[in-house]
C-alpha positions in Angstrom: 2.7 20.9 -3.9 2.0 17.7 -5.7 0.7 18.0 -9.3 -3.0 18.0 -9.7 -4.6 14.7 -10.7 -6.2 14.7 -14.1 -9.1 12.6 -15.3 -8.1 9.7 -17.6 -10.5 8.9 -20.3 -10.7 5.2 -21.4 -12.1 4.9 -24.8 -15.2 2.5 -24.9 -15.6 0.9 -28.3 -16.5 -2.6 -27.0 -12.8 -3.5 -26.9 -12.9 -6.5 -24.5 -10.5 -5.5 -21.8 -12.2 -2.2 -21.0 -13.3 -2.8 -17.5 -10.1 -4.5 -16.4 -8.2 -1.4 -17.6 -10.6 0.8 -15.7 -10.2 -1.2 -12.5 -6.5 -1.3 -12.7 -6.3 2.5 -13.2 -8.7 3.1 -10.3 -6.7 0.7 -8.0 -3.8 3.1 -8.6 -5.9 6.1 -7.4 -6.7 7.4 -10.8 -9.9 9.3 -11.7 -11.3 7.4 -14.7 -14.1 8.2 -17.2 -15.1 5.4 -19.5 -16.9 6.8 -22.7 -17.7 6.1 -26.2 -18.4 9.8 -26.9 -16.1 11.4 -29.4 -16.6 14.8 -27.8 -15.2 13.3 -24.5 -12.1 12.2 -26.5 -11.6 15.7 -27.9 -11.9 17.2 -24.3 -9.7 14.5 -22.6 -6.6 15.6 -20.7 -5.2 12.0 -20.8 -6.5 9.0 -22.7 -6.2 5.2 -22.8 -7.0 3.2 -25.9 -7.5 -0.5 -24.9 -8.1 -3.3 -27.2 -8.6 -7.1 -27.6 -9.4 -9.1 -30.7 -8.8 -8.4 -34.3 -7.6 -5.1 -35.7 -10.1 -5.2 -38.4 -13.0 -5.6 -36.0 -11.6 -2.9 -33.8 -11.3 -0.4 -36.6 -14.8 -1.2 -37.7 -16.1 -0.5 -34.2 -14.1 2.8 -34.0 -15.6 3.9 -37.3 -19.2 3.0 -36.3 -18.6 5.2 -33.3 -17.0 8.1 -35.2 -13.9 7.9 -33.1 -11.2 7.6 -35.8 -10.8 11.3 -36.5 -11.0 12.3 -32.7 -8.3 9.8 -31.8 -6.0 11.0 -34.5 -6.6 14.6 -33.5 -6.1 13.8 -29.8 -2.8 12.1 -30.6 -1.6 15.2 -32.5 -2.5 17.5 -29.5 0.5 16.6 -27.3 -1.6 15.3 -24.5 -0.7 11.9 -22.9 -2.0 8.9 -24.9 -1.5 5.3 -23.8 -2.4 2.3 -26.1 -2.8 -1.2 -24.7 -2.4 -4.5 -26.7 -4.5 -4.1 -29.9 -4.7 -0.4 -28.8 -0.9 -0.5 -29.7 -1.5 -2.2 -33.1 -4.2 0.2 -34.1 -1.8 3.2 -33.8 0.1 2.0 -37.0 -0.5 2.6 -40.6 -2.0 -0.9 -41.2 -2.2 -4.6 -40.2 -1.7 -7.7 -42.3 -4.6 -9.2 -40.4 -7.6 -10.3 -42.5 -5.7 -9.7 -45.8 -4.9 -6.2 -44.7 -6.6 -3.3 -42.8 -5.9 0.4 -42.6 -5.4 1.5 -39.1 -5.1 4.9 -37.4 -1.7 6.0 -38.9 -0.6 7.8 -35.8 2.7 5.9 -35.8 4.3 4.6 -39.0 4.9 0.9 -39.6 3.0 -2.3 -40.3 1.5 -4.9 -37.9 2.6 -8.4 -38.9 1.7 -11.9 -37.9 4.3 -14.1 -36.1 5.8 -16.5 -38.7 4.6 -20.0 -38.4 8.1 -21.3 -39.3 9.4 -20.0 -35.9 8.0 -23.3 -34.4 6.1 -21.5 -31.7 2.4 -21.6 -30.9 0.5 -18.6 -32.3 -1.0 -16.7 -30.6 1.7 -16.1 -27.9 -0.3 -16.5 -24.6 1.5 -16.0 -21.2 4.4 -14.4 -19.4 7.4 -12.9 -21.3 10.2 -10.7 -20.3 11.0 -7.4 -21.9 14.4 -5.9 -22.7 14.7 -2.1 -22.2 16.1 -0.3 -25.2 15.8 3.2 -23.8 14.4 5.1 -20.8 10.8 6.3 -20.6 8.8 7.8 -17.7 6.2 5.1 -18.2 8.9 2.5 -16.9 9.9 4.4 -13.8 10.7 1.8 -11.1 10.3 -1.1 -13.6 13.6 -3.1 -14.0 15.0 -4.6 -17.2 13.8 -8.3 -17.9 10.5 -7.7 -16.1 7.9 -10.3 -17.0 4.5 -9.1 -18.5 1.4 -10.9 -19.7 1.0 -11.1 -23.5 -1.9 -12.5 -25.7 -1.4 -11.8 -29.4 -0.8 -13.3 -32.8 0.5 -10.0 -34.4 3.2 -7.6 -33.6 4.2 -4.0 -34.6 7.0 -3.5 -37.0 7.8 0.2 -36.6 9.1 2.2 -39.5 11.3 4.1 -37.0 13.3 1.7 -34.8 14.0 4.7 -32.4 10.4 4.6 -31.3 11.0 1.1 -29.7 11.3 1.5 -25.9 11.4 -2.2 -25.1 11.4 -5.5 -26.9 10.4 -9.1 -26.2 11.4 -12.3 -27.9 9.1 -14.8 -29.4 10.7 -16.5 -32.4 12.0 -13.0 -33.2 12.6 -9.7 -31.3 9.5 -7.6 -31.5 8.3 -4.2 -30.1 6.8 -4.7 -26.6 6.6 -1.0 -25.8 6.8 1.9 -28.3 6.7 5.7 -27.8 6.8 8.8 -29.9 6.4 12.2 -28.4 3.1 12.0 -26.2 2.0 8.6 -27.5 3.2 5.5 -25.7 1.9 1.9 -26.0 2.4 -1.6 -24.7 1.9 -4.9 -26.6 1.2 -6.7 -23.3 -1.5 -6.2 -20.8 -0.3 -4.3 -17.7 -3.7 -4.9 -16.0 -3.0 -8.7 -16.1 0.8 -8.3 -15.2 0.7 -8.1 -11.4 2.3 -5.4 -9.3 4.8 -4.0 -11.9 1.9 -4.0 -14.5 -0.1 -1.8 -12.2 3.0 0.3 -11.7 2.8 1.3 -15.4 -0.7 2.6 -14.9 0.4 4.6 -11.8 3.3 6.0 -13.9 0.9 7.0 -16.7 -1.2 8.7 -14.0 1.9 10.8 -12.9 2.6 11.6 -16.5 -1.0 12.9 -16.9 -0.9 14.8 -13.7 2.5 16.5 -14.2 2.3 17.7 -17.7 0.0 20.1 -19.5 1.6 19.1 -22.8 3.7 16.0 -22.4 6.4 15.0 -24.9 9.3 12.7 -24.1 12.6 13.4 -25.9 14.4 10.6 -27.4 17.7 12.6 -27.2 
C-alpha cells in the first residue's frame, strides 16, 4: 500500500513566490494549505518556507505575523521542512544584508554577499548547474550537473560543511542545497526550473508522505 499523502503547509508571509510554489506542488499532486497562521505551522505535517527579496524585510514580516518561534519549534520537531531561495537564507544565524540581520538560527552559519571583485554581475540571475556533494532523497532522479534557476545576491556560508548537499559556482563555490536532519533547503527556485525542478517538489511530497518523523543520516 502506498504511503498516505500528507498536507503540505506553505507559509504565507507575503514572500513573493508564494503562489508559484503552491502551483508547483499542486501540479505534482500534492495537497497544499497556504496560511499565515502560526497555529497551522505548529500543526503542520510537512512545511515549505518560500522567500523572495531581502532577508531583513522577510524577517520583519515573519516577526509581524508571530511566525518566528513557531518556525523554530517546527524545525526542531523532526518533521519535513523545505526552504526555498530566501527561505534557505533565513534558516541561518544571520545575514550580512542591510548591515546585518539576525535570522532564524535553525542552521548555523552566515549569509554573505557575492564579492564584487569576482567580476560578475550581482545579483546572479539565470540558469546555473549544481554539483552534487552527497546523496539526499530530495534529489532522487536528479542527475549531477543539472541546471536550476537562481536569483540572488547573497549565499549561505554554513558553519558545518557536511550540511552542503550540492554546490554551484558563481565567482566562488557556494551552497546550492543544504540539509540537516529533517531540514532541507535550495538556494535556487525549483518552481522556475522546468521538469527537474518540479521533480524536487514531487520528491518532497514523497518524503512527507513516507515518514512520520523524517531524518536523513549523513553517514
